[in-house]
C-alpha positions in Angstrom: -37.9 25.9 -15.7 -37.6 27.1 -12.1 -36.7 23.5 -10.9 -34.0 23.2 -13.6 -32.5 26.6 -12.6 -32.6 25.6 -8.9 -30.9 22.2 -9.8 -28.2 24.0 -11.8 -27.5 26.5 -8.9 -27.3 23.6 -6.4 -24.9 21.6 -8.7 -22.7 24.7 -9.2 -22.6 25.4 -5.4 -21.7 21.7 -4.7 -19.0 21.7 -7.3 -17.5 25.0 -6.0 -17.7 23.9 -2.3 -16.0 20.6 -3.2 -13.2 22.5 -5.1 -12.8 24.9 -2.1 -12.6 22.1 0.4 -10.1 20.2 -1.8 -7.9 23.3 -2.0 -7.5 23.5 1.8 -7.6 19.8 2.6 -4.2 18.2 2.6 -5.7 14.7 1.9 -7.5 15.8 -1.3 -5.5 13.2 -3.3 -5.5 10.5 -0.8 -8.5 8.7 -2.2 -7.8 9.3 -5.8 -7.7 5.7 -6.9 -6.7 6.6 -10.5 -7.7 5.1 -13.8 -6.5 1.5 -12.9 -8.5 1.2 -9.7 -10.8 -1.8 -9.6 -13.2 -2.8 -6.8 -11.4 -6.2 -6.6 -9.6 -4.9 -3.5 -10.9 -6.9 -0.6 -9.8 -4.2 1.9 -10.1 -0.7 0.4 -7.7 1.9 1.6 -9.0 4.7 3.7 -8.0 7.6 5.9 -8.4 6.8 9.6 -7.6 8.5 12.9 -4.1 7.3 14.0 -2.6 8.9 17.0 1.0 7.9 17.3 4.4 9.2 18.1 5.6 8.6 14.5 6.3 11.5 12.2 4.2 12.0 9.1 5.6 10.0 6.2 6.4 7.0 8.4 5.1 3.6 7.4 3.7 1.5 10.4 2.9 -2.1 9.7 0.7 -4.0 12.1 1.0 -7.7 11.2 -1.6 -8.7 13.8 -4.2 -6.3 12.1 -2.8 -7.1 8.6 -2.8 -3.4 7.9 -0.2 -0.9 6.7 -0.5 2.7 7.9 1.1 5.7 6.2 1.2 8.3 8.9 -0.3 11.7 7.9 -0.4 15.0 9.7 -3.0 15.8 12.3 -3.4 12.4 13.9 -4.4 10.6 10.8 -3.1 7.8 8.5 -3.8 6.2 5.2 -4.6 2.6 6.0 -4.1 -0.2 3.5 -5.0 -3.9 3.7 -2.0 -6.2 3.4 -1.0 -9.8 3.3 1.6 -10.8 5.9 3.9 -13.7 6.7 2.4 -17.0 7.6 3.1 -18.6 11.0 6.8 -18.9 11.5 7.6 -16.1 9.0 6.4 -13.0 10.9 8.9 -10.6 12.1 9.2 -7.1 13.6 11.7 -4.2 13.7 12.5 -0.9 12.2 14.1 -0.5 8.8 14.2 2.1 6.0 13.2 1.7 2.4 16.5 1.1 0.7 15.3 0.8 -2.9 12.1 1.1 -5.0 11.5 -0.7 -8.3 8.7 -0.6 -10.8 7.7 -4.1 -12.2 10.7 -5.7 -10.4 12.3 -8.9 -11.4 12.3 -11.7 -8.8 15.0 -14.1 -7.7 13.8 -16.3 -4.9 16.3 -16.5 -2.0 18.1 -19.7 -1.4 16.0 -20.4 1.8 12.8 -20.2 -0.3 14.2 -22.4 -3.0 15.1 -25.1 -0.4 11.5 -25.1 0.7 10.1 -24.8 -2.8 12.5 -26.3 -5.4 9.7 -26.0 -8.0 10.1 -22.2 -8.1 11.8 -20.6 -11.0 15.4 -19.4 -10.3 14.6 -15.9 -11.8 11.5 -14.1 -13.2 11.6 -10.9 -15.2 9.2 -8.2 -14.0 5.7 -8.2 -15.5 2.1 -9.0 -14.8 2.8 -12.7 -13.9 5.7 -11.8 -11.5 4.7 -12.5 -7.8 6.2 -9.1 -6.8 3.5 -7.3 -8.8 3.6 -3.8 -10.1 6.0 -2.2 -7.5 8.4 -3.2 -4.7 9.9 -1.3 -1.9 12.9 -3.1 -0.4 13.4 -3.0 3.4 17.0 -2.2 4.4 19.4 -5.1 3.9 16.7 -7.7 4.6 15.2 -10.1 2.1 11.8 -8.5 2.7 9.8 -6.1 0.7 6.5 -4.3 0.5 5.3 -5.4 -2.9 2.3 -5.8 -5.1 0.4 -9.0 -5.8 -1.5 -10.4 -8.6 -3.6 -12.3 -6.1 -5.9 -9.8 -4.4 -7.7 -12.6 -2.6 -4.6 -13.0 -0.4 -4.8 -9.4 1.0 -5.8 -9.7 4.7 -4.3 -13.2 4.9 -1.1 -14.7 6.4 0.4 -16.3 3.3 3.8 -14.9 2.5 7.4 -15.8 3.5 7.7 -12.6 5.4 7.1 -9.9 2.8 4.1 -7.6 2.9 1.7 -7.9 -0.1 -0.6 -5.3 -1.3 -3.0 -5.1 -4.3 -1.2 -3.7 -7.3 -3.4 -0.6 -7.1 -2.5 0.0 -3.5 1.2 -0.6 -3.9 1.3 1.9 -6.8 -0.4 4.4 -4.6 2.0 3.9 -1.7 5.0 3.8 -4.0 4.2 7.2 -5.3 3.8 8.7 -1.8 7.1 7.5 -0.2 10.7 7.7 -1.0 14.0 5.8 -0.4 14.9 6.4 3.2 11.3 6.3 4.5 11.2 4.7 8.0 9.2 1.4 8.2 8.1 0.2 11.6 6.9 -3.5 11.7 4.9 -4.5 14.7 3.7 -8.0 15.5 
């Protein structure tokens, strides 16, 4: 009986300590993977130290690391694994998110259709669409940060210049940023 009472007290203390910590910790929801999270993500997202000159809320993409950072306060960032452009399709620069779409439709650009005439001319949004669950459009470029139904490509250089994330991660990022967010792409 004494052991049961001791275990209940320890459990109650742990629960209350966790709740108190969460109340004062601004990253309490950072690792809330939600109900659709699966462990299929080859590179799980995590909070890391990230000292930079960028304001919190800025997205910094390191194509060489194949990582996307969402800058947080206090020298930290939320780091995601991404797929990047293959050789000849990598690029750098600063843009802003100009649009956000859930389950976007996809119309391959003319340059891509010339390389791959077998591609459909248009695909409605949905689970089989290569843009995945969400897309964030980068300025007036043809490029996006978007989901992927091929989690095995995360961490690889496989795209035509867009940045791929797992559907779980792109949903998470999509909910954290808004149109107008600065995106810095570094090679």
